[in-house]
C-alpha positions in Angstrom: 15.0 53.0 -22.7 14.9 51.4 -25.9 15.9 52.6 -29.5 14.6 51.8 -32.9 16.5 48.4 -33.9 16.5 49.6 -37.4 18.4 52.8 -36.5 20.6 51.3 -34.0 24.6 51.3 -34.0 26.1 48.5 -35.9 29.9 49.4 -35.2 31.5 49.0 -31.5 34.2 51.3 -30.5 36.0 50.5 -27.3 37.4 53.5 -25.6 40.2 51.6 -23.5 43.4 50.5 -24.2 43.0 47.9 -21.9 44.1 44.2 -23.1 41.8 42.5 -20.5 38.8 44.7 -21.7 39.6 43.5 -25.4 39.9 40.1 -24.4 36.5 40.2 -22.7 34.8 41.5 -25.9 36.7 39.1 -28.2 35.6 36.0 -26.2 31.8 37.2 -26.4 32.2 37.2 -30.3 32.0 41.1 -30.6 33.7 42.8 -33.5 35.1 46.1 -32.4 37.8 48.8 -33.0 39.9 50.1 -30.3 40.0 54.1 -29.8 41.5 54.6 -26.5 40.2 57.9 -24.5 42.4 60.4 -23.3 40.2 61.8 -20.6 41.3 63.6 -17.4 40.7 60.5 -14.7 40.7 62.9 -11.9 37.3 63.3 -10.0 35.7 64.2 -7.0 37.1 62.1 -4.1 34.1 62.3 -1.9 31.9 60.6 -4.7 30.9 57.1 -3.6 33.1 54.6 -5.9 29.8 53.1 -7.6 28.8 56.9 -8.8 32.6 57.4 -9.3 33.1 55.0 -12.0 30.1 55.9 -14.0 31.3 59.6 -13.9 34.7 58.5 -15.2 33.5 55.8 -17.8 31.1 58.6 -19.2 33.9 61.1 -19.4 36.2 58.6 -21.3 33.2 57.9 -23.8 32.5 61.5 -24.4 36.3 62.2 -25.0 36.4 59.4 -27.6 33.1 60.7 -29.3 34.8 64.1 -29.7 37.0 62.5 -32.3 34.2 63.0 -34.7 32.6 66.5 -35.3 29.4 64.6 -35.6 29.1 60.9 -34.2 28.1 58.6 -37.0 24.6 57.2 -36.5 26.3 53.7 -36.8 28.9 54.0 -34.0 28.5 52.8 -30.5 31.1 53.9 -28.0 32.1 51.6 -25.0 34.1 52.9 -22.1 34.7 51.8 -18.6 36.4 52.4 -15.2 37.2 50.0 -12.3 38.1 50.9 -8.8 38.5 48.8 -5.7 37.1 50.0 -2.5 39.4 49.1 0.4 37.9 47.5 3.6 38.5 51.0 5.2 36.4 52.7 2.5 39.5 54.2 0.7 39.1 54.2 -3.1 42.1 52.4 -5.0 42.9 53.0 -8.4 46.0 51.9 -10.3 49.2 52.1 -7.9 51.6 55.0 -9.0 54.6 52.8 -8.0 55.9 49.7 -6.2 55.7 51.0 -2.8 51.8 52.2 -3.6 51.1 48.7 -4.9 52.5 47.3 -1.7 50.3 49.7 0.4 47.5 48.5 -1.4 48.1 45.0 -1.3 48.6 45.2 2.3 45.1 46.8 2.9 43.5 44.4 1.2 45.1 41.2 3.0 42.8 38.8 5.0 39.8 41.2 4.5 36.7 41.8 2.2 36.6 44.6 -0.2 34.6 45.5 -3.1 35.2 46.0 -6.7 33.4 48.6 -9.0 33.2 48.8 -12.6 31.2 51.3 -14.7 30.4 51.1 -18.1 28.8 53.7 -20.5 27.3 53.3 -24.0 27.2 56.3 -26.1 25.8 56.7 -29.4 24.3 59.6 -31.7 20.9 60.0 -29.9 21.7 58.8 -26.1 24.0 57.9 -23.4 23.8 54.9 -20.7 25.8 54.6 -17.7 25.8 51.7 -15.1 28.0 50.7 -12.3 28.1 46.7 -10.9 29.5 45.8 -7.7 31.6 42.6 -6.8 33.0 41.6 -3.3 36.3 39.9 -3.2 37.9 38.3 -0.1 41.7 37.8 0.1 43.4 35.5 2.0 46.2 36.7 4.4 49.2 37.8 2.5 52.8 37.7 3.7 55.4 40.2 3.1 57.0 37.4 0.6 53.6 37.1 -1.1 53.5 40.8 -1.6 56.9 41.0 -2.6 57.1 38.2 -4.9 53.9 39.4 -6.7 55.2 43.0 -7.2 58.3 41.6 -8.7 56.1 40.0 -11.2 55.1 43.2 -12.5 51.6 42.3 -12.6 50.3 44.9 -10.0 51.2 47.8 -12.3 48.2 49.2 -14.1 45.6 47.4 -12.1 42.9 49.0 -10.0 43.9 47.8 -6.2 47.1 46.5 -7.6 46.0 42.9 -8.6 44.8 41.1 -11.4 42.2 38.4 -10.4 42.3 36.7 -13.9 46.3 36.4 -13.6 48.7 35.8 -10.7 46.7 37.8 -8.2 44.1 35.2 -8.4 45.6 33.1 -6.0 45.1 35.4 -3.4 41.3 35.1 -3.6 39.4 33.1 -1.1 35.9 34.0 -1.9 34.3 36.2 -4.9 30.6 37.3 -4.7 29.3 38.8 -8.1 30.5 38.8 -11.7 34.0 37.8 -12.0 34.3 39.7 -15.4 33.5 42.8 -13.4 36.7 42.4 -11.3 38.5 42.0 -14.3 37.3 45.4 -15.6 34.2 44.9 -17.8 30.9 43.4 -16.3 29.6 41.6 -19.4 26.4 40.1 -17.9 25.2 43.8 -17.3 26.8 45.1 -20.5 25.2 42.5 -22.8 21.6 42.9 -21.1 22.2 46.7 -21.6 22.9 46.5 -25.1 20.1 44.1 -25.8 17.6 46.3 -24.0 18.9 49.4 -25.8 19.2 47.9 -29.2 17.9 44.3 -29.4 21.5 43.4 -30.3 23.7 40.9 -29.2 27.9 41.0 -29.1 28.0 38.9 -32.2 25.8 41.7 -34.2 28.6 44.1 -33.8 31.4 44.0 -36.8 34.3 46.3 -38.0 33.3 46.1 -41.8 
């Protein structure tokens, strides 16, 4: 699906408070404003991970769009959601406490797991949602590794209880797929979607 470039959005709104997603967009040269979503993030646990992130990212985009009585034609809302699928198939979101984080990291130790990020683009005349998968293999982690990492505070607020772009990257033995997808926003897929839909690059968005 494509839109008329002359009528396409020029202002990008990130429906996320994630500093990692903001940093990725900034590095890509995008101008944007941040308007975090307050959407309910509970969902049907029977959904496959690749579908779950699409459902949740769309819900976040729609919640942010509701700020306007009528979404302006020049606004494009971007929302995203990321989960980790453990080797046993369990979906791991953000840990609720340190004990939860420890259990997540133990389940990933020495194993291959998959990370799914879904993103949604919502504008006045349409909506587009996509999910991307990456594979991550951890080295075997000792209890000391896990305890030290949890003590750093980094696991909290991260899907799967680790940040690949931070100290958690030291646990990774192998990665297949897009690194930025594991960070939380699949930039290659997002760039292609924006160009296909609007014939725009990241640098075409401004905050003026």
